[in-house]
N, C-alpha and C positions, 0 to 999 in steps of 0.2 A: 396102383394096386393097394387095396386096404384090407388088412387082416384084423379080425376082431377075436379077442381071447380074454380069458380070465383064469385065475388060479383056482385049483381044486383043493388046495390045502385047507385044513380046518382051523389052523392056528398059525401064528407068526411070532418070531422072536423079537423082543424089544431091543433096539440098538443101544439103549442106555444101561439097563440093568441086566440084560441078557436072558430074562425069563420069558417063557412063551405065554401067549394070551389068545383066547378064542372069543373074547367079547368084542363084537363088531360095533364100532361107533358110527360109521357111515361108509358111503361108496362114492367114487368119482371116476371119470374116464381120463386116461393118460395116453397121449399120442407120442409115439416113438418112431423116428425114421430108421429104416433098416437098409441093408445092402440091396442093390437093384436086382431085379429078376427079369432077364431077357431085355435089358436096357430100360425097363420101366422103373420109376421110383416106387418104393414100397413103404407103406406106413402101417405100423402095428398099433391098433387101438386096444388098450388094456383096461379092463374093469378092475380098478384098484380098491381094496378095502382098507379102511382105517380102523385100527383096533384100540381099545382101551387097555392101558397097562394095569395089571392086577396088583402090582407092588405099590403099597401105600406111599412110601417115601421116595418113589422114583421121580426124578425131575421131569420126565416125559409123561404127561397125562395121557396123550394119545400118540400113535405112530402109524405110518403107512407101511404096508407090506412091500418087500422087495423080492423080486424073482431072480434067483441066482443065474448068472450068465445072460440075462436079458435087460435088467434095469439096474441103475445106480441112482443115488439121491441127486435130484435136480438135473439129471442127464436128459437130453432130448434126442440122443442117438443111441442105438444099440452098440454093444462092444464091437460087433462086426463092422458096422459102418464107421465107427470111430477109428478103427485100425486102418480102414481103407482111406479115409480122408486124411488121417495123419501121414500115411505114406505119400499121398499126392502132395500134401503141404511140405513135407521134408524135401521133396524133389523140385517142386515148382514154386513154392511159397504162395503169395497172396493172389493177385489177379490171374496170373497164368494157371495156378492150381484151381481156382474157382471156375475158370472157363472149361478146363478139362473135366473137372468133377461134374459139371452140368451136362456135358456131352455124354458122360458115362452113366447118367441117370442118378447122380448123387448131388443134387443142387445144394450149394452152400455159399455163403457170403465170403468175400475176401477177408473180412475181419475174423470170421470163424476160422479160416485157414491159418491166419497168422497166430491166433490164440492156440490152435493145435500145435503149430510149429514151436512156439515158445514153451509149451508144456511138454515137449519131447524130452525123454530121459537121455542124458548125456553120459557117455562112458568116462570114468575117472582117468586121471593121468597114470596111476599105478606107479610102479617102480621104473624109473628112467635111468639108464646107464649112459647112453650116448644121446646128447641133445643137440639139435640144430636150431639156430636162431637166425631170423632174418626179418626185414621190415617190408611193408607194402603200404601203398598210398590209399587212403580213403578219399581224399581230395588232393590231387597231386600238387605239391608245392605248399600245402597248407596243413593237412591233417594226415597223420600216419598211425599205424598200429604195428605190433610186433607179433610174429607167428612163431610158435614153439613146436617143434616136430621131434617125435621119438624116432630116431634113425634106425634103430633095431626093429621096432614094430612097424615102421614105415607108415606112420599116421600122425596127423596133427593132434596135439594134446591140449593146447590152450592158445588163446588170443588175448594179448595185453594192450591196453590203450597207450598210444604214444610210442616213441622210439628212444626214450631216455633210459638212463641206467637204473633209476629207482624201481620201476615196476619189475624189471627182470631180476634185480637183486632180491626183491622180496620173494619172488617165485623161487629162486634158487635157494634162499634161506630155508624154505619149507621142504626142499628136496635135496638133502645132503648126500643122497646116493649117486648123484650125477658124477661121472668120472671123466667124461670127454665132452667138450663143448665145441661144436663146429660153427663158425661164424665168418662174416666178411671182415673187412679191415676197419669197420666203424669203431671209433674210440669208446662210444657209450657202452656197447656190449662187452668190450674188453674190460672196462672199469667195473661193470657189474659182476663179471666173473671173478675178477681179482678180489672184490670186497666180500661177496657172499659165497663163493665156491673156490676157495684157495686150493682145495684138494683136487680140483678138476684140471685136466690138461686142455689148454686152449689150442684149437687147430684153425689156422687161417686157411680159408678156402683156396684151393689151387687155381680154380677158374678165375677168381678175382685177382690173384697174383698175376696170372698170365694176361688178363685184360689190362691191368695197370702197366705191365711191361709193354703191351702193344701201344698204349697211349704215349709212353715215353719214346718208343721207336718211331711213331708217326711224327712226333715233333722233330726228331733227328732227321728223318727223311725229308721233311719239309724244309728244314734249315739248310740241307745240302742238295736241294733240288737242282741248283745250277750245275753241279757235277753230273747229275743224271742227264740233264739236257745236253751238256757238252759231249758226254760219252755216246749218247744216242746219235747226235749229229756226226760225230767222228766215224762211227761205224756205218751208218746208213746214208750219209752225205759226205763222203771223204774229200771230194774235190770242191765242195761248196764253201765259200767263206762264211764265217759266222756273223750274223747281224750284230753290230755293236750296241744298238740301243734297245729296242723292245723285243722280247721273246715272242714266239708264236702265240696268237690268241689275243694280243693287245689291240689289234685292228679288226674292224668288221669286214664283211665281204666286199665292201666298196673301197677298202683301204683307209677309212677314216678311223681316228682313235675311238675306241669303245667308251661309251659314257660311264659305264660302271667302273672301269679302270680309273678314270679321272676322279670319280666320286670317292673311291676307296683311298686313293692317294691323298686327296684333300682332307678327308676325315682323319686319316692317320696323322697327317701333319698337324691338324688343329688340336687333336687330343694330346699329342706330345708337347705342343706349345703350352697348353693349359696346365699339364702336369708339371712342366718346368717352372710355372708360376706358383705352384703349391696348391692348386685346386684339387678338391676331392673328386672321386669318380661320380658321386651323386651330383655334385655341382656341375661337372662337365656334361653329364647326361641332361640336366635341365638347360644349360646354356646352348648346347648344340641340338637339342630336341631329338636325342637318340636314346635308344633303349640302353638300360644300365649294363646289360650283359654284352652288348655290342661295344660300348665304351671300354669295358673291362678287357675284351678281346683285343681292341686296338692298343690299349695301354700295355698289355703283356707281350705284345709283338714288337720287337725292336726294329726288324727289317720289314718294310712293307711288302717286299717280294714274297714273303711267306704267306701273306694274305691273298696275294694275287695268283698263287699257284692253282688253287681250285677253280678260280674264275677263268683263267686263261686256257686251261686244258679242257677243251670241249670237243666232243665227238659228234659227228653228224650221221644221219641215216645212210648217207652215200659212201662213207669211208670204206666200208667193206667191199664195195662194188667198183671203186675207182680203178683198181688195176685191170679189171675186165674191160671197163669202158675205154681205158687208154689203149689196151691191146687191140680192141676192135677198131678204134680210131686210126691206129697205125696201119691196120690191114686195109683201110680205105672206106670204112663205114662212117659217114659224116652226118647221117640222119639221126637227130636227137630223138624223134618219136620212135624210130626202130630200136635204138639203143634202150630207150625206156621200156619198151615191150620185152626186150630180152632180159633186162635185169629184174623186171617185175615178175617174170616167170621163175627167176631164181630166188624170189622172196623179198625183193625190195618193196617196202610199204609206202614209199614217198610219192610225191606228185611229179608230173612230167617236167614242171618248171625247174625243179632241182637239177635234173639231168640236163636240161637246156642250158642252164647257167654254167655247168661244168664243161659242156661241149663248146660253148662260146669261148671260154678261156683257152681251150685247146686250139681252136681255130685262130685265135689271136696270138698264139705262140707264147702265152704267159706260163704255160705248163709244158715243159720240154722233156719230162721224164716221168716214169710211173711214180706216184707218191710213195714215200718211204713208209714203213710201218709206223703207226701212231705212237707218239711219245707216251710212255706209260705214266699214268696218273700216280700221285703219291699213295693213294689207297691200294692201287695194284702192286706197287713196289712193296708196300707194307705187307700185303698178303704173301708175296714171294718170300720175304724175310721170315715171317712167322710160320710158314708151312714147312713141314719136315722135308728134307732134300729128296727123299725117295718118293714123295707124293707130288712133286712138281712135274709138269709136262716138259718135254724136251725144249720147246721154245722159251718156256719160262726159266728153265735152268740156264740157258744161254744168255737171256736178258739179265738175270741176276749176276752172272759171271762178268758181263761187261760192266755193270755198275760197280762191282767190287774192285775191278781192275782200275777203274777211273777215280775212285774216291776211297782213300785209306780209312777215313772215318766210318763210312758205311760198311767197309770190309770188317772193321773191328766190331761194328754193331752186329753184323751177322754172326760173328764168332761168339759174342756175348749172349745173343739170343739162343743160339744152339747149345751153348754151355748151360744156360738156365733151363732149357727144355730137357737136357740130359739129366739134370738134378731132379726135375719133376718126374720124368719117365722112369728113372731107376730108383726113385725114393731115396736119394742121397742128400738129405737135408743137412748133414754135417759138413758138406762142401760149400755151404752158403758164404761163409766168411772169406774163403779163397776166391769165390766168384766176385764178391764185392771189391776185394783188393785189385782184381784184374780190371774191373770197370774204372776204378779210380786212377789207373795208370794212363787213361786216354782222355782226350779233351772232348768229352761227350756230356754236356751239361744236363740234358734231360735224363739220360741213363744214370748219371751220377746222382741226381736228385732222387730218382727211383730207388737206387741202391741204398742211399742214406736213409730213406724212409723205412726201408726194411729193418734197419737196426732199432728203430723205436718199438717194433713189435717182433723182435728177433725170435723169441722162444716159440711164439705161435706160428711164425713163418717156417721155422725149422720143422716144427711138428706137422705143418701142412705139406711140406715137401717130403716128409718121411712116412706119413701115415696114409693108409688107404681110405680113411674117412674123409668125406667132403660134404659140401652143402648142395650137391646136385639134387638130392631128394627135396630139399627145402625150396630150391628154385622151382621145381615141378609143382610143389604144393602152392607156391605163390602164384604160378600161372593159373592153377585151378581157382584160387581165391579171386583173381581178376575176372574169371568167367562168372563166378557167382555174383560178384559185385555188379558187373555190367548187366547180368540178367535181372537184377533188381533196379536197373536204371539209376543206381546211385542213391536210392531213397531209403535203403535199409540202414537203420542205426547199428551201432557196433554190437549190441546184445543180440539182435536178430541175425546179423551176419556171422557172429561168432557161433551161434547155434548151427547154422547151415554148414559152416566150415568143419565143426567137430562131428557132425552127424556122418560125414563122408558118404553121402548117397549120390 
């Protein structure tokens, strides 16, 4: 749709000297795109007059008239269409925004959308009293950026390049009003706060503290998994002698040693032999043709059984249906096809061959009793320990009680975890020193290392356990940043990504 128009004013004001002039120098047509009408693109064709300036010493000899609310110098869109396209660009950016605009009757190139996005006005940081700091990856493992969030206003206020202390310190130096800084346990942000904001109270995020504790507990559970295996066998297989050599899962279904078990044992032995010779982890990685992080994992693990725990504890699709199959077998049903149909009606998703193999073992007398409950994996035991006691199911409470009775170290670990959880829940940060002393009285290397690490950042940890402020909001903003980054297929540079983050659309 094309609309033709012209101005009816007799004179226009010079943009340089501000005086009005009625002397017409010439005319020309100017085409402006306007907002769509009924889904159709609209073009306004204006007959523009060019006036001579009446002021002798004015630097503008001639000037073109501008119609308020409709034209701007060099603009090819009306203010209405400019606002609509800017809104689409702020939400969808380049190519997606251009596709949507074309469907709405506002055709625009992707570069135009990006220019509108970069020209968007951003709200200033203002006065920030409680600041949240966290990092996010532009290219994971290579390039990072730092996100700053006003926790009281619940909005991102700036994005800084890198995750070093210097950019954060410069920003904090310009904002001396910051009183509280919520952060993770990264040393760079702690150093920046100490240098540029000594007046602010640093608060270590409680979630990161709990997560670090969970990693220490997982190492402890893995190191004492033999106690868990023995306790499980003593309760669920009381009359069965314990196998002296390999635990469950070391052999395949045909009774042969599993290849992955032998591979892990050989690699662990080779790595420790080379370490004893003084080789570096990088050198060992090249010699054995292994990933550096795999070599580091082998080097940090003294007992190979800790590496075999996750490999040997496997569950199959049939485990939950074996008691039913055994019961029906004892009742006289020996037809594997019939048993497969019955368990399939109960939700078994596997093939009939799996049921056939299990029924064949029953017929051969290799399985003479219903299978005991599956041995809990380390991650499941970890979840039992890290969960509040009143949130555990009855069978989980019983399993945890059996483990605590069989292993004094794990029993002490449970008490330490619940003590730390009590400090967090009740905001009793002043009890941290007493908790650390209790941990040091037990032979729990992973927990002791975690407790000693808390002393390096003691004031922030105490504040994190005592304060209601946390980095939860910041983590939510980081999740939103990842969505914006992936929507741009990773092609947006930091300035464009920063604009989209701060617009909060």
